[in-house]
C-alpha positions, 0 to 999 in steps of 0.5 A: 476219858475218849480221843475222839478221832473223826476224819473228813472226806476229802473231795481230792483223791490222793489227799489228806485227810482233816483229823479232828480231836477232842483230847483229854489230859487223862488218858496221858500217862505221864509227861517230859517237860523237861529243859523247856525254860518252864517260868512261873509256878506248877499249876494246881490243875495238873495234879487234879490228873490221878492217873499221870505215872511219870512227872517231868520238869527238871531244868526249868525256871519254876518259883513258888512252893510244890502244890499242896494236892500233889499229894492226890496223885496217887498214881505217881510212879517217878516225879522229878522237879530237880533244878529250878526255884522252887521253894517253900517246905515239901507237902506233908501230902507227899508222903502219902505218895505209895507207888513213888519210886523214883523223887528228885527236888535237887537244888530248888529252893526248899525249906522244912524238914522233908515228911516223916514217911517210909516212901519218902525217907526212904530216897537217896539224898542224892535226892535231895541235895542243892536244898540248904534249907531243908532238913529231916532223913534222910539227910541228917539224923535230926534236925534242928529247933528251928527247922535248920539242920543241926550238923552241917551236910557232909560234902564229900570234900569233907572225907578223905579221899581214899581213891585217887591213890588209885587214880594215881597208880592208873596215871603214872602206869597209863603212858608207860603202859603204852610205850611198852604196847608200842614198842612191842608192835615195833619190836614183832614188826622189825623181825617179821622184815629181817 
């Protein structure tokens, strides 16, 4: 897999030469196409780029299913498909992607159980959040017979938030600290004049 560059001599001095490129996507380490308003499905041909180490298609309008052959991208270390309109199940072959260290599938319309395997189930639940029909570890302990979670995913509003007590003291103490600091500076300046 090579990139060929040929420089054609220019008849006029001090002008740029013409470059011809023959590109091969197999040489790329990855692509970041996030936030480009892309629509349609994820092309199946993308999965044939086995040398990719990262792929970011987040914040687009992609629809359809995650390609079944995405597991063929065995060198993939980072995959971000978050905030799209992807649907269907997570392909079982993704559980075999052993180099995958970053995965974000949040805020899509994925459903079913997260494939078993230590690779996918070792990620944080935040990497799968926003997919209400998705279940299985790490989101819940088990899925029901219909493939939906047995119990709702805990929401941050359901838990008691003791952090507010600490923040309340911060907000109450900040104005007093400002007032005390202001008068300390003013008093110092007043004594220097006197």
